[in-house]
Backbone as ProteinMPNN parsed JSONL, in Angstrom:
{"seq_chain_A": "EPHAASLDQIAAGAHDGWIDAQASLIARFPSVPVHIRFAHEMNGDWYSWGRRPTAYKSAFQRVANRVHALAPNAKMNWCPNIDLPTISDYYPGDAYVDTLGMDGYNMSGAGRTPENVFASTYDILSAIHPTKPIIIPETGCLEYPGKPEWITSLYTDAVPRRLPRVGAVCWFDVNDAALYPQKYHLESSQAALDAYRAVADRPEWGWGGGYPR", "coords_chain_A": {"N_chain_A": [[-10.742, -0.943, -6.007], [-13.385, 0.94, -5.691], [-14.811, 2.382, -7.922], [-17.199, 2.345, -9.308], [-19.11, 1.832, -7.472], [-20.771, 2.917, -4.627], [-19.657, 3.729, -1.285], [-21.709, 3.531, 0.575], [-23.52, 1.806, -0.706], [-21.978, -0.524, -0.801], [-21.613, -1.076, 1.939], [-24.227, -1.606, 2.629], [-24.71, -4.015, 1.46], [-25.237, -4.279, -1.24], [-23.445, -5.124, -3.133], [-22.586, -7.61, -2.459], [-22.648, -10.049, -3.864], [-20.785, -9.762, -5.932], [-18.442, -9.327, -4.455], [-18.296, -11.757, -3.048], [-17.896, -13.526, -5.167], [-15.346, -12.818, -6.078], [-13.837, -13.359, -3.78], [-14.251, -16.108, -3.567], [-12.941, -16.987, -5.842], [-10.283, -16.306, -5.176], [-9.965, -18.062, -3.048], [-9.599, -20.449, -4.319], [-6.944, -20.865, -4.576], [-5.348, -21.834, -2.257], [-2.764, -21.883, -1.169], [-1.586, -19.55, -1.836], [-0.852, -16.397, -0.703], [-2.941, -13.614, -0.716], [-3.195, -10.187, -0.981], [-5.538, -7.772, -0.315], [-6.064, -4.609, -1.153], [-8.257, -2.59, -0.262], [-10.099, 0.16, -1.421], [-8.063, 2.232, -1.271], [-6.002, 4.932, 0.059], [-7.92, 6.498, 1.292], [-8.017, 8.687, 2.917], [-7.477, 10.855, 1.402], [-8.609, 13.292, -1.083], [-9.019, 12.65, -3.722], [-10.301, 10.448, -4.739], [-13.51, 8.889, -5.225], [-14.337, 7.667, -2.913], [-13.089, 8.985, -0.908], [-12.337, 10.866, 2.108], [-14.531, 10.252, 3.763], [-14.95, 9.068, 6.515], [-16.686, 7.536, 8.279], [-18.512, 6.189, 6.548], [-16.632, 4.876, 4.992], [-15.366, 3.106, 6.813], [-17.507, 1.41, 7.457], [-18.01, 0.195, 4.963], [-15.545, -1.061, 4.473], [-15.499, -2.891, 6.583], [-17.648, -4.533, 5.89], [-16.748, -5.705, 3.475], [-14.425, -6.979, 4.442], [-15.455, -8.854, 6.287], [-16.799, -10.644, 4.583], [-14.786, -11.492, 2.851], [-12.96, -12.668, 4.671], [-14.528, -14.785, 5.559], [-14.793, -16.414, 3.318], [-12.327, -16.712, 2.025], [-9.659, -17.807, 3.361], [-6.973, -17.44, 2.797], [-6.676, -14.839, 2.064], [-5.695, -11.513, 2.725], [-6.69, -8.561, 4.272], [-5.791, -5.402, 3.413], [-5.214, -2.309, 4.826], [-4.862, 0.905, 3.756], [-3.795, 3.998, 4.011], [-2.946, 7.239, 2.594], [0.195, 8.929, 2.799], [1.161, 11.742, 4.907], [-1.237, 13.085, 5.377], [-3.807, 14.388, 7.484], [-5.501, 12.983, 10.403], [-5.433, 10.176, 10.028], [-5.988, 7.961, 11.642], [-8.72, 8.136, 12.028], [-9.914, 6.699, 10.054], [-9.555, 4.047, 10.484], [-10.674, 0.759, 10.365], [-10.776, -1.158, 12.371], [-9.279, -3.709, 14.431], [-10.175, -6.342, 13.977], [-10.846, -6.46, 11.343], [-8.754, -5.694, 9.741], [-5.841, -6.919, 8.327], [-3.246, -6.367, 7.431], [-1.25, -3.424, 7.595], [-0.89, -0.486, 5.634], [0.874, 1.964, 3.611], [0.91, 4.523, 1.279], [3.216, 6.366, -0.616], [5.256, 8.933, -2.145], [8.285, 10.228, -3.593], [8.058, 13.304, -4.613], [9.39, 15.6, -5.082], [12.16, 15.539, -5.248], [15.555, 16.215, -4.416], [16.208, 16.335, -0.962], [13.882, 15.177, -0.141], [13.892, 12.566, 1.385], [13.74, 8.92, 1.598], [13.214, 8.288, 4.268], [12.03, 10.656, 5.358], [9.804, 10.726, 3.778], [8.227, 8.557, 4.634], [8.39, 8.151, 7.448], [6.816, 9.54, 9.455], [4.184, 8.669, 8.982], [4.547, 5.942, 9.286], [5.034, 5.856, 12.043], [2.516, 6.585, 12.991], [0.972, 4.4, 12.081], [2.204, 2.394, 13.573], [1.42, 3.121, 16.102], [-1.317, 2.737, 15.919], [-1.549, -0.046, 15.678], [0.523, -2.369, 17.272], [1.797, -4.651, 16.239], [0.853, -5.685, 13.788], [1.647, -6.61, 10.413], [3.378, -4.334, 8.246], [3.186, -2.826, 5.075], [4.349, -1.278, 2.045], [2.358, -0.486, -0.323], [2.487, 1.103, -2.572], [4.767, 3.101, -4.157], [7.116, 5.526, -5.43], [9.533, 7.438, -7.276], [10.305, 10.59, -8.545], [12.013, 11.412, -11.623], [15.216, 12.48, -11.19], [18.588, 13.69, -10.615], [19.367, 12.32, -8.281], [17.889, 9.981, -8.074], [18.714, 7.17, -8.356], [20.215, 6.823, -5.984], [18.224, 7.346, -4.139], [16.503, 5.171, -4.439], [18.212, 3.071, -3.646], [18.691, 3.838, -0.998], [16.12, 3.658, 0.148], [15.585, 0.867, 0.252], [17.85, -0.295, 1.456], [18.579, 1.199, 3.646], [16.568, 3.027, 4.846], [14.291, 1.351, 5.305], [15.324, -0.994, 6.827], [16.507, 0.363, 9.003], [14.874, 2.562, 9.948], [12.232, 1.919, 9.4], [11.453, -0.723, 10.317], [9.395, -2.639, 10.419], [8.331, -2.825, 7.947], [7.749, -5.015, 5.388], [7.358, -5.42, 2.699], [7.639, -3.794, -0.42], [6.088, -2.148, -2.979], [6.679, -1.044, -6.144], [5.542, 1.728, -8.037], [5.373, 1.243, -11.09], [4.83, 2.662, -13.664], [4.886, 3.827, -16.862], [3.903, 6.533, -18.197], [3.707, 9.306, -19.822], [1.788, 11.277, -20.112], [0.037, 11.044, -17.928], [1.81, 10.865, -15.784], [4.118, 12.864, -15.727], [6.297, 13.21, -14.139], [7.846, 10.976, -14.188], [7.912, 8.515, -12.567], [8.498, 5.873, -12.947], [10.61, 2.909, -13.123], [12.398, 2.689, -15.245], [13.14, 5.239, -15.906], [15.672, 6.129, -16.07], [18.775, 4.571, -16.966], [20.468, 4.277, -14.84], [18.747, 4.416, -12.623], [17.216, 2.093, -13.023], [19.23, 0.168, -12.838], [19.961, 0.501, -10.174], [17.654, -0.35, -8.876], [17.541, -3.021, -9.711], [19.785, -3.976, -8.413], [19.123, -3.817, -5.664], [16.919, -5.495, -5.668], [18.071, -7.918, -6.091], [19.2, -8.519, -3.699], [19.31, -10.724, -0.887], [17.444, -10.29, 1.174], [15.335, -9.037, -0.059], [14.706, -10.345, -2.399], [13.161, -13.236, -4.049], [12.158, -15.546, -1.647], [13.061, -14.029, 0.382], [12.224, -10.968, 2.035], [8.79, -10.01, 2.41], [6.578, -12.173, 4.274], [8.597, -10.962, 6.905]], "CA_chain_A": [[-11.041, 0.473, -6.251], [-14.819, 0.941, -5.979], [-15.196, 3.568, -8.692], [-18.57, 2.226, -9.8], [-19.978, 1.437, -6.361], [-20.594, 3.842, -3.508], [-19.393, 3.113, 0.01], [-22.985, 3.215, 1.212], [-24.048, 0.603, -1.346], [-21.163, -1.663, -0.37], [-21.924, -1.351, 3.341], [-25.602, -2.118, 2.711], [-24.767, -5.358, 0.895], [-25.679, -4.289, -2.634], [-22.427, -5.734, -3.992], [-22.095, -8.837, -1.823], [-22.457, -11.104, -4.854], [-19.507, -9.54, -6.624], [-17.376, -9.557, -3.476], [-18.216, -13.195, -2.786], [-17.328, -14.198, -6.343], [-13.9, -12.595, -6.091], [-13.263, -14.085, -2.656], [-14.275, -17.533, -3.897], [-11.856, -17.212, -6.799], [-9.029, -16.273, -4.412], [-9.902, -19.262, -2.215], [-9.201, -21.595, -5.138], [-5.484, -20.957, -4.539], [-5.171, -21.691, -0.804], [-1.37, -21.728, -0.768], [-1.112, -18.245, -2.309], [-1.37, -15.277, 0.086], [-3.423, -12.52, -1.562], [-3.446, -8.982, -0.204], [-6.579, -6.953, -0.924], [-5.968, -3.211, -0.717], [-9.564, -2.076, -0.601], [-10.381, 1.604, -1.323], [-6.854, 2.815, -0.701], [-5.834, 6.392, 0.121], [-9.25, 7.006, 1.652], [-7.879, 9.95, 3.631], [-7.315, 11.917, 0.404], [-9.853, 13.757, -1.708], [-8.944, 12.439, -5.175], [-11.136, 9.315, -5.104], [-14.905, 9.065, -4.823], [-14.517, 7.121, -1.568], [-12.231, 9.722, 0.002], [-12.786, 11.832, 3.108], [-15.816, 9.844, 4.364], [-14.457, 8.024, 7.416], [-17.711, 6.628, 8.802], [-18.962, 5.328, 5.449], [-15.509, 4.039, 4.585], [-15.182, 2.024, 7.774], [-18.604, 0.455, 7.312], [-17.794, -0.561, 3.735], [-14.382, -1.928, 4.663], [-15.897, -3.979, 7.47], [-18.502, -5.453, 5.122], [-15.875, -6.45, 2.569], [-13.532, -7.834, 5.224], [-16.206, -9.99, 6.833], [-17.112, -11.605, 3.529], [-13.514, -12.054, 2.383], [-12.428, -13.563, 5.701], [-15.366, -15.983, 5.643], [-14.708, -17.233, 2.117], [-10.959, -16.866, 1.517], [-8.706, -17.732, 4.475], [-5.646, -17.038, 2.314], [-6.704, -13.424, 1.705], [-5.388, -10.546, 3.774], [-7.231, -7.23, 4.009], [-4.794, -4.354, 3.638], [-5.743, -0.957, 5.058], [-3.757, 1.681, 3.206], [-3.937, 5.442, 3.829], [-1.87, 7.984, 1.971], [1.034, 9.613, 3.779], [1.169, 13.203, 5.031], [-2.569, 13.671, 5.503], [-4.192, 14.297, 8.898], [-6.596, 12.136, 10.896], [-5.369, 8.831, 9.471], [-6.611, 6.993, 12.538], [-10.182, 8.227, 11.929], [-10.382, 5.797, 9.006], [-9.185, 2.671, 10.799], [-11.919, -0.008, 10.54], [-10.721, -2.01, 13.553], [-8.312, -4.807, 14.349], [-10.774, -7.582, 13.484], [-11.085, -6.355, 9.899], [-7.51, -5.336, 9.058], [-4.772, -7.902, 8.508], [-1.963, -5.691, 7.235], [-1.284, -1.973, 7.494], [-0.162, -0.019, 4.452], [1.036, 3.408, 3.411], [1.345, 4.918, -0.061], [3.936, 7.631, -0.59], [6.173, 9.173, -3.264], [9.174, 11.391, -3.624], [7.554, 14.138, -5.701], [10.109, 16.876, -5.154], [13.582, 15.378, -5.506], [16.523, 16.343, -3.337], [15.648, 16.765, 0.303], [12.742, 14.327, 0.217], [14.49, 11.252, 1.547], [12.764, 7.882, 1.937], [12.841, 8.366, 5.678], [11.045, 11.696, 5.659], [8.546, 10.419, 3.089], [7.418, 7.539, 5.287], [8.581, 7.94, 8.885], [5.727, 10.013, 10.312], [3.044, 7.772, 8.807], [4.95, 4.683, 9.931], [4.83, 5.991, 13.484], [1.062, 6.554, 13.223], [0.538, 3.013, 11.92], [2.717, 1.622, 14.701], [0.592, 3.448, 17.261], [-2.637, 2.132, 15.715], [-1.4, -1.448, 16.079], [1.961, -2.55, 17.495], [2.407, -5.857, 15.685], [0.392, -6.087, 12.459], [2.641, -6.325, 9.369], [3.256, -3.086, 7.493], [3.729, -2.871, 3.727], [4.229, -0.075, 1.211], [1.778, -1.007, -1.563], [2.666, 1.992, -3.721], [5.746, 4.174, -4.01], [7.861, 5.888, -6.626], [10.398, 8.61, -7.144], [10.42, 11.287, -9.807], [13.34, 11.363, -12.229], [16.146, 13.573, -10.897], [19.909, 13.052, -10.536], [19.553, 11.481, -7.1], [16.937, 8.866, -8.004], [19.326, 5.878, -8.036], [20.568, 6.794, -4.569], [16.971, 7.286, -3.375], [16.064, 3.781, -4.492], [19.103, 2.289, -2.798], [18.474, 4.222, 0.39], [14.848, 3.135, 0.623], [15.614, -0.56, 0.523], [19.001, -0.758, 2.238], [18.791, 2.014, 4.842], [15.365, 3.522, 5.507], [13.458, 0.257, 5.81], [15.875, -1.758, 7.964], [16.898, 1.189, 10.146], [13.815, 3.429, 10.485], [10.91, 1.342, 9.128], [11.804, -2.146, 10.341], [8.245, -3.535, 10.266], [7.95, -2.888, 6.538], [8.254, -6.252, 4.812], [7.167, -5.462, 1.253], [7.574, -2.486, -1.077], [5.635, -2.293, -4.358], [7.023, 0.148, -6.91], [4.548, 2.151, -9.022], [6.223, 1.219, -12.285], [3.962, 3.015, -14.787], [5.518, 4.796, -17.766], [2.848, 7.224, -18.928], [4.125, 10.698, -19.744], [0.621, 12.149, -20.002], [-0.484, 10.989, -16.563], [2.873, 11.001, -14.791], [5.296, 13.485, -16.343], [7.422, 13.163, -13.2], [8.608, 9.771, -14.518], [8.12, 7.704, -11.368], [8.8, 4.491, -13.287], [11.983, 2.489, -12.854], [13.263, 2.858, -16.413], [13.315, 6.653, -16.236], [17.086, 6.206, -16.455], [19.447, 3.286, -16.795], [21.04, 4.245, -13.491], [17.659, 4.076, -11.697], [16.899, 0.687, -13.22], [20.337, -0.617, -12.287], [19.887, 0.575, -8.709], [16.562, -1.218, -8.424], [17.934, -4.419, -9.922], [20.768, -4.341, -7.398], [18.47, -4.102, -4.383], [16.024, -6.636, -5.849], [18.888, -9.123, -6.033], [19.637, -8.768, -2.324], [18.529, -11.854, -0.358], [16.327, -9.891, 2.027], [14.237, -8.515, -0.864], [14.392, -11.22, -3.513], [12.327, -14.386, -3.734], [12.669, -16.258, -0.481], [13.237, -13.052, 1.448], [11.144, -9.985, 2.007], [7.565, -10.163, 3.182], [6.666, -11.555, 5.6], [9.83, -11.271, 7.613]], "C_chain_A": [[-12.512, 0.59, -6.634], [-15.286, 2.21, -6.701], [-16.671, 3.531, -9.092], [-19.543, 1.806, -8.712], [-19.719, 2.378, -5.193], [-20.302, 3.068, -2.228], [-20.69, 2.698, 0.691], [-23.606, 1.954, 0.616], [-23.295, -0.641, -0.877], [-21.522, -2.052, 1.057], [-23.306, -1.97, 3.507], [-25.753, -3.504, 2.093], [-25.146, -5.437, -0.567], [-24.695, -4.992, -3.556], [-21.844, -7.002, -3.376], [-21.821, -9.942, -2.836], [-21.125, -10.978, -5.569], [-18.339, -9.822, -5.685], [-17.198, -11.049, -3.235], [-17.593, -13.945, -3.955], [-15.823, -14.027, -6.387], [-13.219, -13.359, -4.957], [-13.22, -15.589, -2.935], [-13.192, -17.89, -4.905], [-10.503, -17.241, -6.091], [-8.861, -17.559, -3.615], [-9.514, -20.508, -2.994], [-7.696, -21.806, -5.127], [-5.035, -20.834, -3.083], [-3.735, -21.479, -0.358], [-0.786, -20.371, -1.165], [-1.687, -17.14, -1.421], [-1.719, -14.1, -0.823], [-3.769, -11.332, -0.668], [-4.431, -8.091, -0.959], [-6.492, -5.55, -0.336], [-7.256, -2.508, -1.127], [-9.644, -0.564, -0.382], [-9.233, 2.357, -0.657], [-6.884, 4.346, -0.725], [-7.156, 7.098, 0.418], [-9.192, 8.327, 2.398], [-7.577, 11.117, 2.693], [-8.645, 12.291, -0.219], [-9.902, 13.51, -3.206], [-9.715, 11.21, -5.639], [-12.552, 9.541, -4.586], [-15.164, 8.574, -3.407], [-13.711, 7.892, -0.52], [-12.96, 10.641, 0.959], [-14.186, 11.538, 3.652], [-15.524, 8.728, 5.37], [-15.508, 7.046, 7.911], [-18.191, 5.662, 7.731], [-17.855, 4.382, 5.014], [-15.34, 2.853, 5.528], [-16.289, 0.98, 7.66], [-18.423, -0.416, 6.069], [-16.635, -1.529, 3.883], [-14.763, -3.129, 5.519], [-16.755, -5.007, 6.743], [-17.652, -6.318, 4.196], [-15.016, -7.435, 3.352], [-14.267, -9.051, 5.777], [-16.452, -11.058, 5.779], [-15.837, -12.262, 2.995], [-12.96, -13.043, 3.401], [-13.228, -14.859, 5.782], [-15.129, -16.943, 4.484], [-13.289, -17.545, 1.664], [-9.951, -16.726, 2.654], [-7.307, -17.28, 4.059], [-5.579, -15.563, 1.937], [-6.451, -12.562, 2.926], [-5.951, -9.189, 3.37], [-6.205, -6.175, 4.405], [-5.478, -2.994, 3.753], [-4.629, 0.029, 4.739], [-4.104, 3.154, 3.029], [-2.786, 6.015, 3.02], [-1.073, 8.704, 3.059], [0.688, 11.098, 3.853], [-0.214, 13.843, 5.041], [-3.071, 13.444, 6.929], [-5.286, 13.263, 9.143], [-6.601, 10.742, 10.274], [-6.147, 7.85, 10.341], [-8.135, 7.038, 12.484], [-10.759, 7.217, 10.942], [-10.101, 4.333, 9.328], [-10.426, 1.846, 11.116], [-11.945, -0.879, 11.792], [-9.846, -3.227, 13.342], [-8.895, -6.079, 13.742], [-10.902, -7.606, 11.971], [-9.806, -6.135, 9.092], [-6.442, -6.372, 9.375], [-3.389, -7.279, 8.365], [-2.196, -4.194, 7.108], [-0.462, -1.545, 6.29], [-0.017, 1.487, 4.452], [1.578, 3.644, 2.015], [2.055, 6.259, 0.028], [4.989, 7.699, -1.675], [7.162, 10.285, -2.923], [8.779, 12.213, -4.852], [8.38, 15.388, -5.929], [11.608, 16.755, -5.331], [14.443, 15.518, -4.273], [15.865, 16.906, -2.086], [14.48, 15.931, 0.771], [13.251, 12.894, 0.302], [13.415, 10.198, 1.802], [12.307, 7.958, 3.388], [11.806, 9.455, 5.922], [9.804, 11.621, 4.779], [7.653, 9.569, 3.991], [7.427, 7.553, 6.813], [7.388, 8.369, 9.725], [4.494, 9.119, 10.19], [3.33, 6.412, 9.417], [4.702, 4.737, 11.429], [3.344, 5.977, 13.834], [0.542, 5.126, 13.119], [0.991, 2.16, 13.105], [1.924, 1.892, 15.969], [-0.805, 2.839, 17.14], [-2.61, 0.66, 16.093], [0.086, -1.775, 16.171], [2.596, -3.732, 16.787], [1.935, -6.239, 14.29], [1.462, -5.757, 11.421], [2.327, -5.018, 8.642], [3.88, -3.288, 6.122], [3.582, -1.495, 3.083], [3.681, -0.543, -0.128], [2.055, -0.139, -2.781], [3.69, 3.068, -3.39], [6.428, 4.415, -5.346], [8.689, 7.119, -6.341], [10.49, 9.272, -8.512], [11.854, 11.191, -10.336], [14.091, 12.642, -11.875], [17.498, 12.932, -10.652], [20.112, 12.118, -9.351], [18.646, 10.276, -7.015], [17.603, 7.518, -7.722], [19.677, 5.745, -6.554], [19.318, 6.705, -3.694], [16.453, 5.854, -3.318], [16.911, 2.924, -3.553], [18.86, 2.576, -1.332], [17.183, 3.662, 0.955], [14.991, 1.698, 1.088], [16.73, -0.989, 1.474], [19.239, 0.036, 3.509], [17.493, 2.356, 5.543], [14.522, 2.39, 6.091], [14.125, -0.468, 6.974], [16.174, -0.908, 9.196], [15.726, 1.922, 10.778], [12.418, 2.827, 10.347], [10.978, -0.181, 9.218], [10.629, -3.1, 10.196], [7.768, -3.625, 8.825], [8.586, -4.13, 5.906], [8.051, -6.386, 3.318], [7.044, -4.035, 0.743], [7.206, -2.721, -2.536], [5.879, -0.988, -5.105], [5.934, 0.447, -7.949], [5.262, 2.339, -10.361], [5.376, 1.462, -13.529], [4.633, 4.117, -15.602], [4.435, 5.404, -18.649], [3.104, 8.721, -18.793], [2.951, 11.65, -19.58], [0.101, 12.198, -18.571], [0.582, 11.304, -15.523], [4.128, 11.58, -15.444], [6.521, 13.487, -15.42], [8.325, 11.957, -13.434], [8.953, 8.964, -13.258], [8.623, 6.3, -11.695], [10.291, 4.192, -13.178], [12.921, 2.713, -14.031], [13.365, 4.319, -16.828], [14.768, 6.973, -16.543], [17.698, 4.833, -16.262], [20.008, 3.159, -15.391], [19.975, 3.884, -12.461], [17.31, 2.604, -11.802], [17.986, -0.204, -12.634], [20.297, -0.633, -10.76], [18.8, -0.342, -8.185], [16.937, -2.693, -8.585], [18.912, -4.879, -8.841], [20.095, -4.638, -6.057], [17.535, -5.3, -4.503], [16.783, -7.956, -5.778], [19.395, -9.434, -4.628], [18.753, -9.838, -1.694], [17.344, -11.434, 0.492], [15.138, -9.361, 1.241], [13.856, -9.435, -2.012], [13.454, -12.337, -3.097], [12.96, -15.19, -2.618], [12.969, -15.325, 0.671], [12.049, -12.137, 1.47], [9.943, -10.423, 2.828], [7.054, -11.592, 3.164], [7.97, -11.93, 6.298], [9.53, -11.782, 9.017]], "O_chain_A": [[-12.859, 0.361, -7.792], [-16.054, 3.003, -6.156], [-17.313, 4.576, -9.201], [-20.687, 1.458, -9.006], [-18.569, 2.606, -4.817], [-20.658, 1.896, -2.105], [-20.76, 1.637, 1.312], [-24.155, 1.126, 1.343], [-23.898, -1.675, -0.592], [-21.714, -3.232, 1.35], [-23.53, -2.765, 4.42], [-26.821, -4.107, 2.194], [-25.357, -6.529, -1.094], [-25.07, -5.414, -4.65], [-20.741, -7.419, -3.729], [-20.86, -10.695, -2.682], [-20.425, -11.967, -5.783], [-17.368, -10.475, -6.067], [-16.073, -11.548, -3.219], [-16.841, -14.898, -3.75], [-15.097, -14.971, -6.697], [-12.15, -13.939, -5.149], [-12.254, -16.261, -2.574], [-12.597, -18.965, -4.833], [-9.671, -18.103, -6.375], [-7.755, -18.09, -3.511], [-9.139, -21.518, -2.399], [-7.215, -22.827, -5.621], [-4.409, -19.841, -2.711], [-3.504, -20.947, 0.728], [0.372, -20.078, -0.866], [-2.905, -16.963, -1.39], [-0.886, -13.646, -1.607], [-4.54, -11.461, 0.283], [-4.182, -7.706, -2.102], [-6.808, -5.334, 0.834], [-7.338, -1.909, -2.199], [-9.307, -0.063, 0.69], [-9.404, 3.02, 0.366], [-7.682, 4.961, -1.432], [-7.456, 8.154, -0.138], [-10.203, 9.02, 2.507], [-7.436, 12.252, 3.149], [-9.676, 11.688, 0.077], [-10.736, 14.094, -3.899], [-9.774, 10.954, -6.842], [-12.766, 10.287, -3.631], [-16.114, 9.02, -2.765], [-13.661, 7.483, 0.64], [-14.051, 11.132, 0.669], [-14.939, 12.46, 3.965], [-15.822, 7.564, 5.101], [-15.251, 5.843, 7.961], [-18.271, 4.456, 7.968], [-18.112, 3.219, 4.704], [-15.188, 1.718, 5.077], [-16.019, -0.217, 7.757], [-18.655, -1.624, 6.116], [-16.727, -2.684, 3.468], [-14.386, -4.259, 5.209], [-16.605, -6.211, 6.955], [-17.829, -7.535, 4.146], [-14.893, -8.598, 2.965], [-13.741, -10.164, 5.734], [-16.325, -12.249, 6.06], [-15.825, -13.462, 2.722], [-12.536, -14.139, 3.034], [-12.661, -15.919, 6.048], [-15.252, -18.156, 4.651], [-13.07, -18.547, 0.983], [-9.439, -15.631, 2.886], [-6.543, -16.789, 4.89], [-4.521, -15.083, 1.529], [-6.935, -12.85, 4.021], [-5.717, -8.722, 2.255], [-5.807, -6.07, 5.565], [-6.231, -2.592, 2.867], [-3.572, 0.001, 5.37], [-4.655, 3.53, 1.994], [-1.777, 5.348, 2.793], [-1.613, 9.044, 4.112], [0.012, 11.637, 2.976], [-0.344, 15.03, 4.742], [-2.783, 12.403, 7.519], [-5.903, 12.747, 8.212], [-7.67, 10.185, 10.02], [-6.88, 7.005, 9.827], [-8.784, 6.063, 12.862], [-11.951, 6.912, 10.986], [-10.387, 3.462, 8.507], [-11.165, 2.186, 12.04], [-13.016, -1.296, 12.232], [-9.691, -3.715, 12.223], [-8.183, -6.82, 13.063], [-11.051, -8.676, 11.381], [-9.788, -6.37, 7.883], [-6.17, -6.665, 10.539], [-2.467, -7.631, 9.1], [-3.216, -3.756, 6.576], [0.546, -2.172, 5.964], [-0.696, 2.193, 5.195], [2.576, 3.046, 1.614], [1.56, 7.186, 0.67], [5.549, 6.682, -2.083], [6.902, 11.15, -2.086], [9.121, 11.865, -5.982], [8.112, 16.154, -6.855], [12.279, 17.765, -5.546], [14.104, 15.004, -3.208], [15.065, 17.839, -2.155], [14.119, 15.966, 1.948], [13.052, 12.105, -0.622], [12.296, 10.54, 2.182], [11.138, 7.716, 3.69], [10.814, 9.222, 6.611], [8.849, 12.366, 4.997], [6.455, 9.831, 4.101], [6.513, 6.992, 7.417], [6.981, 7.635, 10.626], [3.831, 8.841, 11.19], [2.44, 5.796, 10.005], [4.215, 3.772, 12.018], [2.955, 5.421, 14.861], [-0.238, 4.685, 13.963], [0.244, 1.304, 13.58], [1.77, 1.008, 16.812], [-1.409, 2.467, 18.146], [-3.528, 0.165, 16.748], [0.836, -1.485, 15.238], [3.823, -3.819, 16.734], [2.583, -7.069, 13.651], [2.122, -4.725, 11.535], [1.166, -4.654, 8.453], [4.968, -3.852, 6.007], [2.79, -0.664, 3.528], [4.453, -0.958, -0.993], [1.878, -0.593, -3.912], [3.504, 3.851, -2.458], [6.326, 3.607, -6.269], [8.556, 7.754, -5.295], [10.723, 8.602, -9.518], [12.787, 10.921, -9.58], [13.661, 13.743, -12.215], [17.559, 11.712, -10.493], [20.947, 11.216, -9.414], [18.623, 9.601, -5.986], [17.083, 6.767, -6.896], [19.466, 4.696, -5.946], [19.337, 6.071, -2.639], [16.016, 5.386, -2.267], [16.379, 2.145, -2.762], [18.827, 1.659, -0.512], [17.143, 3.236, 2.109], [14.567, 1.35, 2.191], [16.564, -1.953, 2.222], [20.012, -0.391, 4.367], [17.318, 2.017, 6.714], [14.089, 2.464, 7.242], [13.52, -0.548, 8.044], [16.101, -1.406, 10.319], [15.581, 1.917, 12.0], [11.514, 3.188, 11.101], [10.59, -0.863, 8.27], [10.837, -4.27, 9.878], [6.886, -4.426, 8.516], [9.809, -4.273, 5.892], [8.514, -7.356, 2.718], [6.43, -3.181, 1.382], [7.926, -3.415, -3.254], [5.341, 0.055, -4.733], [5.465, -0.451, -8.648], [5.693, 3.438, -10.709], [5.221, 0.565, -14.358], [4.91, 5.202, -15.09], [4.096, 4.868, -19.703], [2.761, 9.329, -17.78], [3.095, 12.714, -18.978], [-0.235, 13.268, -18.063], [0.297, 11.933, -14.504], [5.093, 10.855, -15.684], [7.641, 13.735, -15.866], [9.45, 11.918, -12.934], [10.123, 8.76, -12.932], [9.123, 5.606, -10.81], [11.122, 5.1, -13.144], [14.12, 2.908, -13.834], [13.649, 4.608, -17.991], [15.064, 7.971, -17.2], [17.194, 4.024, -15.482], [20.024, 2.071, -14.817], [20.251, 3.132, -11.527], [17.128, 1.934, -10.785], [17.689, -1.219, -12.003], [20.567, -1.657, -10.134], [18.984, -1.028, -7.179], [16.68, -3.508, -7.699], [18.872, -6.03, -8.408], [20.457, -5.604, -5.385], [17.37, -6.048, -3.539], [16.206, -8.991, -5.445], [19.959, -10.503, -4.397], [17.548, -9.854, -1.946], [16.337, -12.14, 0.534], [14.044, -9.24, 1.791], [12.757, -9.302, -2.551], [13.004, -12.394, -1.953], [14.157, -15.477, -2.645], [13.115, -15.767, 1.81], [10.978, -12.489, 0.976], [10.084, -11.129, 3.827], [7.087, -12.207, 2.097], [8.385, -13.088, 6.276], [10.452, -12.095, 9.77]]}, "name": "protein", "num_of_chains": 1, "seq": "EPHAASLDQIAAGAHDGWIDAQASLIARFPSVPVHIRFAHEMNGDWYSWGRRPTAYKSAFQRVANRVHALAPNAKMNWCPNIDLPTISDYYPGDAYVDTLGMDGYNMSGAGRTPENVFASTYDILSAIHPTKPIIIPETGCLEYPGKPEWITSLYTDAVPRRLPRVGAVCWFDVNDAALYPQKYHLESSQAALDAYRAVADRPEWGWGGGYPR"}
């Protein structure tokens, strides 16, 4: 998250030393795959790096070139936010992107199923590249009576049936009432936590299963 560095500075090489140091640290663990989600949700307007497709692509390419050269075990994840137009305008190119990502939440409760949260963006990602792995680096569901069922549906129905290339789902498990009064975290109810534990125990999502399939 380059909050303290502009895209233009990154693209021009002003932060190569910092990038190289992080990549060299990652390379010290060659058997560990590390996914770098650089400047995520760039198609939104809530981050300083948002809504600047040309500058974003140049910065991403600079970071990717240096990471790929120094850390073979690192994967560059390109991750737009769902439901925003012109996603493809921000794609840096196949040589720079190792995995495709999409961040999305159920912010409204009933009627916002996992499928209709992610399906349209999934189709865009699939059109951008037909075989690169797809992950969901960030998702959550607000607290409402159907949250346990939403969790179960995401992992046991939506992914295998409608989003079959998705091999990893990272839950935004932050309990902060001031920042997130919607209660996206897993312990918003015992039923939600139990539902998550049940899917996490399934062989396709637990250790030894899941990403990469």
